[in-house]
Structures are given as C-alpha cells and as structure tokens.
C-alpha positions in Angstrom: -85.7 90.5 62.0 -84.6 91.7 58.7 -82.2 89.3 56.9 -81.5 91.7 54.2 -78.1 93.1 53.6 -77.8 96.7 52.9 -76.7 97.6 49.3 -73.7 99.4 50.7 -72.6 96.3 52.8 -73.2 94.0 49.8 -71.1 96.2 47.6 -68.3 96.2 50.2 -68.4 92.4 50.4 -68.4 92.1 46.6 -65.4 94.4 46.3 -63.5 92.5 49.0 -64.3 89.2 47.3 -63.2 90.6 43.9 -60.0 91.9 45.4 -59.3 88.5 47.0 -59.8 86.7 43.7 -57.6 89.2 41.8 -54.9 88.7 44.5 -55.1 84.9 44.2 -54.8 85.0 40.4 -51.9 87.4 40.6 -50.0 85.2 43.0 -50.6 82.1 41.1 -49.5 83.6 37.8 -46.3 85.2 39.1 -43.4 83.7 37.2 -41.0 82.0 39.5 -37.3 81.5 38.9 -36.7 77.9 37.9 -34.4 75.8 40.0 -32.2 73.7 37.7 -32.6 69.9 38.1 -29.5 67.8 38.8 -29.5 66.9 35.1 -29.6 70.6 34.0 -26.8 71.4 36.4 -24.4 68.8 34.8 -25.6 69.0 31.2 -23.1 71.6 30.1 -20.4 70.8 32.6 -17.0 69.8 31.4 -14.3 68.6 33.8 -11.3 70.9 33.9 -9.0 67.8 33.5 -9.2 64.8 31.3 -7.4 61.4 31.0 -5.0 61.3 28.1 -3.8 58.0 26.8 -1.0 57.5 24.3 -0.7 54.2 22.4 1.9 53.0 19.9 1.6 49.7 18.0 4.3 48.5 15.6 3.9 45.4 13.4 6.2 43.6 11.1 4.6 40.7 9.2 7.8 38.7 8.9 9.3 39.0 12.4 8.4 39.5 16.1 11.0 42.3 16.2 8.6 45.2 16.8 10.8 47.7 18.5 10.1 51.4 18.5 11.5 54.7 19.6 8.8 56.9 21.2 8.8 60.6 22.0 5.8 62.3 23.7 4.8 65.4 25.5 3.6 64.8 29.1 1.1 66.6 31.3 3.6 69.3 32.2 4.7 69.9 28.6 7.9 68.1 29.2 9.3 65.7 26.6 9.6 62.0 27.4 11.6 59.5 25.3 11.9 55.8 25.2 14.4 54.1 22.8 14.2 50.5 21.7 10.9 49.9 23.4 9.1 46.6 22.5 5.6 47.3 21.0 3.0 48.0 22.2 3.7 51.2 24.2 1.0 52.7 26.4 0.9 55.5 28.9 -1.8 57.5 30.5 -1.9 60.8 32.6 -4.3 63.6 33.6 -4.1 66.9 31.8 -6.0 70.2 31.8 -8.1 71.4 29.0 -6.1 73.4 26.5 -3.0 71.4 27.0 -0.9 70.5 23.9 -0.4 66.9 23.2 2.2 65.3 20.9 3.1 61.7 20.2 5.8 60.4 17.8 7.0 56.9 17.1 9.5 55.3 14.7 10.1 51.7 13.9 13.6 50.6 14.8 14.1 48.4 11.8 14.0 48.3 8.0 11.7 46.2 5.8 8.0 45.8 5.7 6.1 46.9 8.7 4.0 49.7 10.1 3.7 51.9 13.2 0.4 53.4 14.4 0.1 56.1 17.0 -3.1 57.0 18.9 -4.1 59.7 21.3 -7.2 59.1 23.4 -9.0 61.6 25.6 -11.2 60.1 28.3 -11.2 56.8 26.3 -12.3 58.3 23.0 -9.9 58.3 20.0 -8.7 61.9 19.5 -5.9 61.6 16.9 -4.4 58.7 15.0 -1.7 58.2 12.3 -0.1 55.2 10.6 3.1 54.9 8.6 4.5 52.0 6.7 8.0 51.0 5.5 11.6 51.1 6.5 12.0 53.0 9.8 8.4 54.3 9.5 7.7 57.4 11.5 4.1 58.3 12.6 3.3 61.4 14.5 0.2 63.2 15.9 -0.5 66.3 17.9 -3.4 68.4 19.0 -4.8 70.6 21.8 -7.3 69.3 24.3 -10.7 70.9 23.7 
C-alpha cells in the first residue's frame, strides 16, 4: 500500500486548511458593537425632575423676635407668600429641569439682624444671599440646570 498523498490532494488539503485559518482569524477580529454596562448607561443620565428646597433663616442678636415675610415661586410657577412667619422657614417640592426658581425674604423688624435665603437642588446648595439691618431683604433666583 502506498501511504503517500498525491501532490494535488496535498495542495487541496493545504488550501482548505489555510482558508479555515483565515476564516477563524477574520471572525475573531471582527469588531463587535459594545454593550454598555449598567454604569455606562447611567453615567450621563440626569433625572427630568429634581427636589428643590427653599430655606430662610432670620437672626436678631438681641431678641428672639425673628419673624419674616417670605415670597417664593413654586413648582408650577405660581407665587406663594407667607407673612409674619417665625424663622426658620423651609419648604420642598419637585420641579422639572429648566424651571425658574425665586425666593425672597424680608425681616419683619428694625434693628440689628440678618436674613439668609438658600435654594437647594437635590440637597446641594444652588443659590444663597444674606442681608443685614433694618427690615433686611434677601433674594435669590435661578433656573434649574
């Protein structure tokens, strides 16, 4: 028996093996679309709504009479007012990005003292202002980024 392979058959086997190797290399090197991980999917995400918190603090070093008049813009753009409110004043609500925010407060007495207004967005200070003196008025405003 002759165990030799004919040159033509050897060439065919070689060509098929080479074709198989090229096909494997091509399949392995094909770039695949990446699937974003859970971290990638949330990395640039910003919620369409935020929690807005308004805070007003009035202080008078000589008395406990820390009464204020507060005016603010709510989630719908409406104006809310509180007269003769004992400090501190705090209110929170949900609002959409791009909403306009406004907070004004005035001390309801003369003499030394101060009033500070703060706007927080999702717990982070966004705007603040402080005023001192007779009937001090502090106001802040801004648009939710």
